[in-house]
N, CA, C and O of each residue as an XYZ file, in Angstrom:
316
protein
N     214.500    267.523      6.411
C     213.856    268.477      7.299
C     213.846    268.138      8.650
O     213.514    267.031      9.071
N     214.310    269.349      9.528
C     214.518    268.840     10.897
C     213.492    268.985     11.773
O     213.640    268.598     12.932
N     212.304    269.563     11.351
C     211.004    269.805     12.193
C     209.991    268.942     11.264
O     209.682    269.176     10.095
N     209.607    267.997     12.009
C     208.398    267.163     11.412
C     207.067    267.522     11.844
O     206.849    267.472     13.054
N     206.121    267.883     11.047
C     204.904    268.295     11.266
C     203.729    267.326     11.033
O     203.356    267.021      9.900
N     203.100    266.802     12.293
C     202.126    265.779     12.424
C     200.838    266.434     13.172
O     200.903    266.753     14.359
N     199.807    266.588     12.489
C     198.615    267.224     12.735
C     198.922    268.353     13.523
O     199.411    269.327     12.949
N     198.720    268.392     14.736
C     199.012    269.810     15.397
C     200.252    269.532     16.357
O     200.269    270.187     17.398
N     201.090    268.810     16.171
C     202.444    268.800     16.822
C     203.573    268.664     15.742
O     203.594    267.935     14.751
N     204.496    269.551     16.191
C     205.908    269.997     15.490
C     206.943    269.095     16.348
O     207.000    269.186     17.574
N     207.672    268.305     15.670
C     208.637    267.485     16.312
C     210.010    267.905     15.821
O     210.344    267.622     14.671
N     210.842    268.583     16.656
C     212.135    269.302     16.477
C     213.071    268.048     16.457
O     212.914    267.156     17.291
N     213.897    267.995     15.648
C     214.947    267.051     15.405
C     216.522    267.485     15.117
O     216.931    268.076     14.118
N     217.128    267.135     16.009
C     218.882    267.450     15.599
C     218.953    269.066     15.849
O     218.321    269.651     16.729
N     219.818    269.662     14.933
C     219.883    270.840     14.738
C     218.912    271.497     13.766
O     218.862    271.200     12.572
N     218.079    272.489     14.406
C     217.144    273.162     13.738
C     217.740    274.450     13.062
O     218.019    275.359     13.844
N     217.964    274.654     11.791
C     218.552    275.824     11.447
C     217.330    277.158     10.844
O     216.103    277.085     10.777
N     218.004    277.994     10.578
C     217.385    279.186     10.126
C     216.518    279.194      8.978
O     215.720    280.086      8.691
N     216.758    278.029      8.283
C     216.059    277.704      7.127
C     214.462    277.250      7.237
O     213.546    277.360      6.423
N     214.510    276.647      8.697
C     213.129    276.043      9.054
C     212.157    277.328      9.617
O     210.934    277.188      9.618
N     212.705    278.420     10.032
C     211.866    279.485     10.733
C     210.695    279.692     10.122
O     209.631    279.639     10.739
N     210.788    279.983      8.670
C     209.352    280.701      7.851
C     208.513    279.684      7.875
O     207.317    279.964      7.951
N     208.899    278.325      7.822
C     207.665    277.369      7.651
C     207.168    276.931      8.922
O     206.041    276.448      9.030
N     207.978    277.078      9.921
C     207.407    277.107     11.263
C     206.450    278.195     11.526
O     205.344    278.053     12.049
N     206.873    279.074     11.197
C     205.897    280.473     11.310
C     204.696    280.434     10.961
O     203.771    280.801     11.686
N     204.555    279.929      9.664
C     203.454    279.404      8.687
C     202.400    278.531      9.522
O     201.221    278.794      9.758
N     203.147    277.435      9.896
C     202.446    276.356     10.524
C     201.868    276.908     11.617
O     200.638    276.939     11.571
N     202.457    277.419     12.730
C     201.865    278.002     13.760
C     200.727    278.856     13.594
O     199.753    278.854     14.348
N     200.870    279.568     12.614
C     199.921    280.622     12.406
C     198.361    279.653     11.769
O     197.219    280.094     11.899
N     198.609    278.671     11.281
C     197.573    277.767     11.032
C     196.728    276.955     12.074
O     195.533    276.660     12.056
N     197.753    276.674     13.023
C     197.177    275.480     14.049
C     197.134    276.376     15.453
O     198.104    276.816     16.070
N     195.672    276.519     15.786
C     195.380    277.260     17.134
C     195.839    276.407     18.570
O     196.097    276.871     19.681
N     195.836    274.954     18.086
C     196.216    274.157     19.081
C     197.767    273.505     19.237
O     198.144    272.620     20.004
N     198.453    274.196     18.322
C     199.664    273.527     18.108
C     200.371    273.209     19.533
O     200.112    273.793     20.585
N     201.379    272.094     19.345
C     201.985    271.552     20.509
C     203.535    271.380     19.713
O     203.695    271.152     18.514
N     204.483    271.541     20.637
C     205.971    271.312     19.773
C     206.572    270.223     21.091
O     206.410    270.192     22.310
N     207.245    269.488     20.207
C     207.938    268.396     20.984
C     209.671    268.851     20.653
O     210.127    268.961     19.515
N     210.349    269.039     21.750
C     211.940    269.708     21.382
C     212.629    268.555     22.174
O     213.750    268.847     22.591
N     212.184    267.317     22.458
C     213.017    266.446     22.800
C     214.247    266.026     22.229
O     215.278    265.924     22.893
N     214.172    265.794     21.091
C     215.223    265.234     20.085
C     216.047    266.675     19.450
O     216.908    266.586     18.574
N     215.707    267.692     19.926
C     216.256    269.026     19.656
C     217.593    269.056     20.095
O     217.696    268.805     21.296
N     218.905    269.336     19.367
C     220.275    269.474     19.965
C     220.702    271.043     19.888
O     221.485    271.596     20.661
N     220.045    271.621     18.831
C     220.488    273.180     18.766
C     219.292    273.808     18.162
O     218.614    273.163     17.362
N     219.035    274.822     18.434
C     217.760    275.920     17.847
C     218.161    277.060     17.581
O     218.603    277.723     18.520
N     218.137    277.649     16.228
C     218.679    278.714     15.730
C     217.715    279.634     16.312
O     216.562    279.301     16.583
N     218.326    281.106     16.550
C     217.372    281.858     17.331
C     216.223    282.377     16.578
O     215.243    282.875     17.133
N     216.357    282.254     15.290
C     215.325    282.623     14.418
C     213.969    281.730     14.787
O     212.894    282.323     14.880
N     214.025    280.584     14.953
C     213.186    279.628     15.765
C     212.736    279.670     16.895
O     211.638    279.262     17.274
N     213.651    280.223     17.566
C     213.227    280.457     19.187
C     212.366    281.600     18.944
O     211.247    281.476     19.442
N     212.604    282.790     18.247
C     211.677    284.024     18.182
C     210.374    283.598     17.488
O     209.330    284.194     17.749
N     210.401    282.724     16.732
C     208.975    282.288     16.401
C     208.465    281.685     17.426
O     207.294    282.060     17.491
N     208.753    280.774     18.477
C     208.382    279.863     19.286
C     207.740    281.054     20.546
O     206.688    280.983     21.181
N     208.715    282.006     20.587
C     208.543    283.122     21.787
C     207.211    283.854     21.282
O     206.323    283.973     22.125
N     206.985    284.337     20.049
C     205.732    285.122     19.408
C     204.569    284.080     19.664
O     203.634    284.303     20.434
N     204.727    282.949     18.953
C     203.636    282.023     18.815
C     202.924    281.496     19.964
O     201.712    281.287     20.023
N     203.827    281.292     20.911
C     203.673    280.473     22.363
C     202.899    279.460     22.090
O     201.736    279.509     22.492
N     203.310    278.439     21.427
C     202.764    277.113     21.461
C     202.996    276.265     22.845
O     203.914    276.415     23.651
N     201.984    275.398     22.894
C     202.311    274.301     23.992
C     203.576    273.552     23.892
O     203.727    272.947     22.831
N     204.526    273.459     24.774
C     205.498    272.756     24.976
C     205.195    271.097     25.372
O     204.885    270.886     26.545
N     205.255    270.187     24.650
C     204.921    268.956     25.146
C     206.083    268.281     25.472
O     205.943    267.444     26.363
N     207.085    268.395     25.050
C     208.489    267.896     25.643
C     209.701    268.750     25.348
O     209.850    269.326     24.271
N     210.607    268.812     26.407
C     211.702    269.853     26.322
C     212.866    268.973     26.001
O     212.878    267.765     26.236
N     213.772    269.591     25.493
C     215.177    268.933     24.933
C     215.700    267.913     26.061
O     215.525    268.100     27.265
N     216.264    266.976     25.589
C     216.970    265.886     26.680
C     218.207    266.445     27.221
O     218.547    266.165     28.371
N     219.051    267.375     26.323
C     220.243    268.181     26.890
C     219.712    269.028     27.885
O     218.820    269.829     27.608
N     220.193    268.921     29.046
C     219.803    269.962     30.139
C     220.032    271.376     29.896
O     219.187    272.191     30.266
N     221.120    271.752     29.295
C     221.606    273.135     29.244
C     220.561    273.716     28.228
O     220.015    274.781     28.518
N     220.268    273.113     27.118
C     219.566    273.561     25.889
C     217.928    273.722     26.777
O     217.249    274.745     26.695
N     217.589    272.702     27.454
C     216.183    272.992     28.129
C     216.028    273.958     28.825
O     214.966    274.581     28.829
N     217.301    274.356     29.732
C     217.175    275.408     30.719
C     217.304    276.764     29.983
O     216.792    277.760     30.492
N     217.891    276.835     28.936
C     217.728    278.155     28.207
C     216.435    278.217     27.559
O     215.617    279.110     27.781
N     216.247    277.169     26.680
C     214.676    277.695     26.341
C     213.483    277.829     27.243
O     212.555    278.585     26.956
N     213.511    276.928     28.584
C     212.858    277.314     29.669
C     212.638    278.644     29.777
O     211.524    279.139     29.609
N     213.834    279.405     30.107
C     214.000    280.718     30.578
C     213.589    281.585     29.464
O     212.794    282.506     29.646
N     214.120    281.314     28.281
C     213.600    282.185     26.998
C     212.155    282.346     26.835
O     211.618    283.430     26.609
N     211.461    281.074     26.974
C     209.950    280.921     26.740
C     209.135    281.213     28.005
O     207.936    280.949     28.089
N     209.876    281.788     29.010
C     209.249    282.075     30.248
C     208.252    280.900     30.910
O     207.059    280.938     31.211
N     209.374    279.719     31.016
C     208.617    278.679     31.769
C     209.383    278.586     33.164
O     210.612    278.574     33.236
N     208.628    278.528     34.140
C     209.329    278.573     35.626
C     208.978    277.168     36.313
O     209.381    276.919     37.450
């Protein structure tokens, strides 16, 4: 599993595929204080991005890959 769920924190690791999107959505719907750690994420399938865009969880850490971080910050309206 490329997303680890720890209390109110979802940690994204490596390549997060489309198969993770439904579980991510369900988890975010149950966690009002959800936070997301993307630091170890190297690729995020657009379905997961759509879930993050809709749920708007707090981002604890952005990807260490600068290109991915910039793309996600732009998509999630972070300035």
